[in-house]
C-alpha positions, 0 to 999 in steps of 0.5 A: 382390550384393544384400547389398552394396547394402543394406550401402551403404544402411545405411551411408549411412542411417547416416551420414546419422543422424550427420550430423542429431545433430550438427546438433541437437547444436550447435543445442541447444549453441546454444541453451544458450549463447544462454539462458545468455547471456540469464540473465547480462545479466538478472542485469547488468540487475537488478544495474544497476537495484537500485545505479541504485535506491540513487542514486535513493532518495538523491536528492531526486526519487527517485519521479519514474521509477515515478510521474507527474510532480506537477501539483497544483492548489489554487486551488479553481474550485467549493466545494459545501456538503453539509448533512442539513437540505436547507434549509442545503445545496447537497446532503443527502448526500456521494455527490450531491455527488461525482456533481454533479462533472463525471467528467473534472474539470479544477481543485479542487472543494472539498466542505464537510460539515457535523456528522452520521453520513452512512451511505453507501458512496462511490467516487470514480472515477479520472478525478475528480481534485482533489477535497477532502473537508472536515469539521467535525472527525472527531469530528463528521462520519463517513461509515460503512458496514458492508460485509466482504469476504464480502456478496454485491455487486449483481452476484452475487459476494462483494465482496471486501476490495477491494470492502467499503471505506465511502469508495474513492478512485481519482482523483488529488490527492485531500485529505481533512480534519478527517473520520472514514472508519468500517466499523462491521462488528463485530471478527470472531472470531479465524480467520474468514474473509471478515471483512475490512472496509475504512474507507477505501481509497485506490488512487491518486497523491498523495492527503492526509489531514490529521486525519482519522480511520480505524476499523475492525477487520480490514483499515481502511485499504486504503494499495493504491497510490500516494503518500500523506500521513498528518498528525495522523491516528487509525487503530484496527483490530485486524488488518492496519489498515494495509495495502497497497503504498502509498509512505506517510508517517504524520506524527504519527498515532494508531495505536490497537490494539483486540483481545483477541488477536494483531493486526498494525499493518502488511501491506505488500505490496512485492513487489520488491527495485525497487520503491519503495513502504513504509510510515514513521511518523514521531513517531507513537504506538501505543497499544491493548490486545492483543498486537500486531505492527509488521508481518507480511510481505504482500509478499516485499520488505515495508519498513516503518520507524518512527521517533521512535515511541512504543510501548505495552507492546502491541508483542510483543517480537519485533515482526515476522512473517514470514507463514510464510515463513522466505525472507522474513527475507532480502529485507523491510526492517523498521527502527526509529530512536530509537522510545520507550515499553516497547514499542519495546525493541529486545532482543527483535526478531527478527534479521532487523529493523533497529536503523537508523542515523542514515543509514539513517533519513534517506530515511524521515523526511521529505517526500522520502519521497513526493517530498512537496515536488512536490506537498503545498506549501499543504496 
C-alpha cells in the first residue's frame, strides 16, 4: 500500500512538471514569436524611414524634420567696435565685446574688429544667438591661440579635441566675415597622439562664414553639427582638417594642405543611413603639398561630395580611405562630379567611390542642400 501511494505521488509530480514545462515552452514560444514580429516591424519602419528620406532629399525643405525652423534676423539692433587702441573702440578684445552681449540675445549684434592679431581663446554660449563678427580682411584681422587636445585645462583634465578650439560657436545664426581663425600650434610629427589643434569649432545650426580663413594643422576646422555655409573661405591643414558631422556647403573655397606625409582633407562622421548630414564642396580648389586623401570615413555612413572642383596632383589616385574598416565600403557615400585638374582623375579611385551623374549630384550643388533659401537671404 505504501509503495502504491509512493508511485501515485511520483506520477503526480511528473505530471505537474510536464504541465509547467508546457507553460514555459508556450510562453517562450510566444516571446520568440513576439521578438520576431517586433524585429520585422522595426525593419519595416526602418525601410519606410529610408524611403521617406530619399523623397525628402529631393524636396526643397528636406532638412526641416532634422533641424529647427529657420527664423534668422538680419537687421542689426546694436553695433560694437573692437580696437586694440582703447581710444578708437568700445573694447580692446573680442572676448570683452562678446561678454557685453546679453546672455539671451534677442536680436542681431554686429561686432566690428579692427586690424590686428588678437591672442584670445573665445567661446560663444548656446543662448547668445544672432552674433555677427566682421573683420577688416582675413589678412588683417586674426584671432589666434595655440591649445592642443593633450593640454591640461582649468579643471585639471586634458582639453580634448573639442576643447582645443581657438574660437568656438555654440549659438545659432552666427555670421563671420573677413577674419582669420588660427591655431598656431605646430604641425605634429607623424603618429603623434593628442596633438589635434582646432582653429574653429562650429557646434550650432545655421552659421555662415564669408571670406574667412581657417589656419591650423591637424583638425583645423571642426564642422561639428548643424547646417553651415562657407563662401570664398581659405582652409589650411594637414590631417582631417575639415571634420565633424555637420550638414555643410563649401562654396568657392580654397582648401590647402601643408604636410610632408599622407594627410586627409575631410573626416565626415555621419553614423546612420537616415542622418541628413554631409559635406559638399562646389567650385572649390584643392592645392598644397604631400599626399592627400579627399576623405577618411570617420563615420560608418560618411558622406562627402566634390563638384566642379579643381584638384592639384597632391590627391592620391585612390582618393579615399576607409579608416581601416572594409565594411564601410558598403555604407559610405563618396562622390565626384565634373572635377578637374591632375588630382581629379577618376580612373584610379577606390571601387566604392562614385563618379556621379547629373541627377545624383543635383541635391548637393545648391543652397537647397542646407536649406539656405530659408536662412541665408540678405547675406
